[in-house]
N, C-alpha and C positions, 0 to 999 in steps of 0.2 A: 760909597757905593752901598746901596741897601736893596736887598732882594724884595721883590713883590711877594707878599704873603700868598700862599697857595694851599689848597687842600693837599693832604698827603698824596704824593705822586705814586704811581704804580710803575714797576719796571718788569719787563720780561726777565725771567730768571736767566742769568748768565752763569756759565761755568767759572770755576776759579781761574782757569787759564785765560778765558776771554776777558775777565775782569782785569787781570794783570796786564793784558795786552792793550788795554784802552789808552795807555799813555806810557811814555818811556820812563817816567818817574812817578812813584807812588809817594806822595808827601806823608811823612810821619808827623802827625800833628798832636801837640800837647796843649790842651786848653784848660786854663785855670779859671777863666771867667766865661760862662756860657753866653753872656750877652754879646760877645764878639763872634760867635760861631757862624751866624748867618752871613754877615758881611765878609768874613774870612773865606767861607766856602764860595760865596758869589765871586770874590776876587780871583780865586783859583780857577773856577769854571770859566770866567771871562778870559783867562789866559790860556784856556784849552786843556786844563788838567781837571778831569771829571771824577776820577776814582780817588777817594780820600780816606785815609786811615786815621781815625781819632783814637788815640791810645787811652786805655782805661787806667791811666796813672794818676788821675786827679778826681776829686769829688764832682767836678763839673762835667766830666766826660759824657755820661749818659744823657744828661739834659742837652748837651751840645749836639749829640748825635740825633736826638729827637727833633731839635729845631732845624737842623740841616735837612733831615729827611722831609719834614713838613713844609719847609719854606724855600728850599733851593731845588726846584724840579730838575735841573740839569746835573745835579750831583749824584754820584753813586757812593754813599757813605757807609763805611764799615767800622768795626771795632778792632783795634790792635791791642797788644799786650793782654790777650785773653789767656788766662792761666788755669782756669778751672771750669768744670761744667756749669757752675753757678755764674761765673762771669759771662759765659756764653748765653745762658738763659736771659740774664739781665740785658745783655747787648741786643738780643733779638726783641725783647720786650720794648726796648727803646727805639726800635726801627732799623737796626743795622741790617744792611743788605749782604754783608759778608763778615767773616772774622779771620783774624790772623794771630798766631801765637809765636812767641820767640822760641818755643821748644815743643816737645810732644811728651805726653804721658799716656799710659793706658786708659785712664779715666777720660781724658780729653778726647782721645781718638774715638773711644766708644760713644761719647756724647755727640760727636760731630760727623761721624762717617756716614750715617744714613739720614741726616737731617735734610730739610728742604732748601737750605741756604749753603752757598759755597764756603768752604773753610780752608785756610792755608796754614798747615802746621810748620813749625820751624825745625830745622835740622842743622847739624854742624859736622856730621860724619857720614861716611858711606853706609855704615850700619843703620844709623837713624833714618837715612833716606830709604833704605830697603824696608825698614819697619813701616814707614809711612806708605810706601808703595803697596806693601802687603795688605795694608788696611784700606786701600783703594784711593789713596791720594796721589795725584800726579803733578800738582802744582804746589811747590814748597817754597818756604822762606829760608834762605841761607843766612844764619845769624850766629855770632857776629862775623860778618863776611871777611873783612880784612884780617881779623885776628886769627881766623881758622884756616887761612890759606887763599882766600879771595879767588882771583881769576885762575890761578894754578889749580886749585881744588876743583873748581867748576869744569875746567878742561879735562881733568882726570875723571870726573864723574860721568862726563858725557859718553865716554867709550862704553862702559858696562851698563849704564842706565840712560840710554838715549831718549827714553820716553818721558823723562822728568823735565819739568820746566821750573825755573827758579826766579825768585825775587831776592837778590842779595841785598842785605841791609846791615849797616854797621860799618862806619868808616868810609862810606861812599860820599863823594862830593863832586862838584862840577869838573874838577881836574881829572878824575879817574872814571867817571860814570860812563863815558863813551866807550872806553875799552871793555867795560863789563857788557854793555849793550851789544857789542859786536860779537859776543859769544852766541853760538846757536841755541844753547839751552837757557838763555836769559831772556825773560819776557819783559822785565822792567827792573829798575833798581828802587830801593826805598831810601829816602833821605829827608832830613829835617831842614835842609838849607832853603827850601821854598818858603818856609815860614820862620824867618829869623826873629829872635826875641825883640830886637829893637823895632822892627817894622810892626810887629804885633802890638807892642806897648804903645806905639805912636798911632796905631790904627791907620797905617799908611797902606791902604789897599791897592793903590796904584803901583807901589813898589812890589807888592806880592804878585799882582797880575803880570808885571814885567818879568819877574823871576819865573813864573809859570810859562810864559812865552819862550823864554830862553831855554827852559827845560825841554820844550817840544823839539827844539833844534838838535837835541842830543840823539834823537832817533836816527839809527843808521839809514842811509839811502837804500832804496830797494834795488 
């Protein structure tokens, strides 16, 4: 599967919460070879998963983001593992439509709170969630979800902080994703299983499209 080259697409600015709600699973994508980025993104979009997180863990990440932004019009591509204001600036320069961090720091909150693009800081405690809320963020990443209390923690946070929306990531898989998605304060879950290493190495785009379609079925019925 190869996407048709296109000029850089423009997207109406969505809020962080709206971005998280575009699909039940936000794929956490690690790309070592930017040449696969377009076909990979096109395969996920073909399966109905449009919002894509490319982590800034590899030298190829920024180039991959740019190629997806320019050549896969249906994709909403953003940068994950944003650790510093410098990371965020580079991600924006590459065409990221949003950013996600595994945690929060004063410098990162200051650099992202008043910017034009949505940003999702990571938290793992009630105190961190309150700090993020105080800075104006209501859509947050819970990380590492399973290690810090998972569904039990999210249920506990919903009582005092009902205005917060979460994307739990870390230890989420097809076996437990639906139980997370059933919680009222969970917009989506983050997971790497939509892009397995074996399928990526084999460039098995049909397999990745099939996994994306299966992920859509995890969305709770209205």
